[in-house]
C-alpha positions as CSV (number, residue, x, y, z in Angstrom):
1,M,14.6,11.8,13.3
2,T,16.0,10.6,10.4
3,R,14.9,10.4,6.9
4,D,16.4,7.6,6.0
5,P,14.8,3.7,7.0
6,A,18.2,2.9,6.8
7,D,19.6,4.1,9.4
8,L,16.5,3.1,12.4
9,T,17.5,0.1,14.6
10,A,15.0,-2.3,15.6
11,A,14.7,-0.5,18.8
12,D,13.4,3.0,16.9
13,Y,10.7,0.3,15.0
14,L,10.0,-1.5,18.4
15,D,9.6,1.8,19.9
16,G,7.0,2.6,17.1
17,A,5.2,-1.0,17.7
18,R,4.7,0.4,21.5
19,E,2.9,3.6,20.4
20,M,1.1,1.6,17.9
21,A,-0.3,-1.3,20.3
22,A,-0.8,1.9,22.9
23,A,-2.5,4.0,20.3
24,D,-4.9,0.4,19.1
25,R,-3.6,0.5,16.1
26,P,-2.3,-3.3,16.3
27,L,-1.8,-3.8,12.6
28,L,0.9,-1.2,12.1
29,A,2.5,-2.4,15.6
30,H,2.5,-5.6,14.1
31,L,4.7,-4.7,10.9
32,L,6.9,-2.3,13.2
33,A,7.4,-5.9,15.1
34,E,8.2,-7.5,12.6
35,E,10.9,-5.3,10.9
36,A,12.7,-5.3,14.4
37,A,12.3,-8.8,14.8
38,Q,14.3,-8.8,11.3
39,R,16.8,-6.9,12.2
40,T,17.7,-8.6,15.9
41,T,20.3,-10.7,15.3
42,D,19.1,-12.6,18.5
43,P,16.6,-15.6,17.4
44,A,15.4,-15.9,21.4
45,T,14.2,-12.3,21.1
46,S,12.6,-11.8,17.5
47,A,10.5,-14.6,19.1
48,G,10.1,-12.9,21.9
49,I,9.2,-9.9,19.8
50,R,7.1,-11.8,17.0
51,A,4.8,-12.7,20.4
52,S,4.5,-10.0,22.1
53,F,2.4,-8.2,18.5
54,P,0.9,-11.2,16.8
55,D,-0.6,-10.7,13.6
56,P,-4.5,-9.9,14.4
57,T,-5.5,-11.0,11.0
58,T,-4.7,-14.4,12.8
59,T,-6.1,-13.7,15.9
60,R,-9.2,-14.2,16.3
61,T,-11.8,-13.4,19.3
62,E,-14.8,-14.8,19.6
63,T,-17.4,-12.9,20.7
64,D,-21.6,-13.8,20.9
């Protein structure tokens, strides 16, 4: 494991986002995915990452 966050790649952040999503931590998953998207140079890939990990504070679930 690296000690310098500057050494982390978009893939590292995306792996972390997947781990957080699997652990039912959607906000952390979103934040890590957002960092991965910012480190990705391809706009289509960035958009795909953002779509895969939406901001849980702006999504709404209907309940009765």
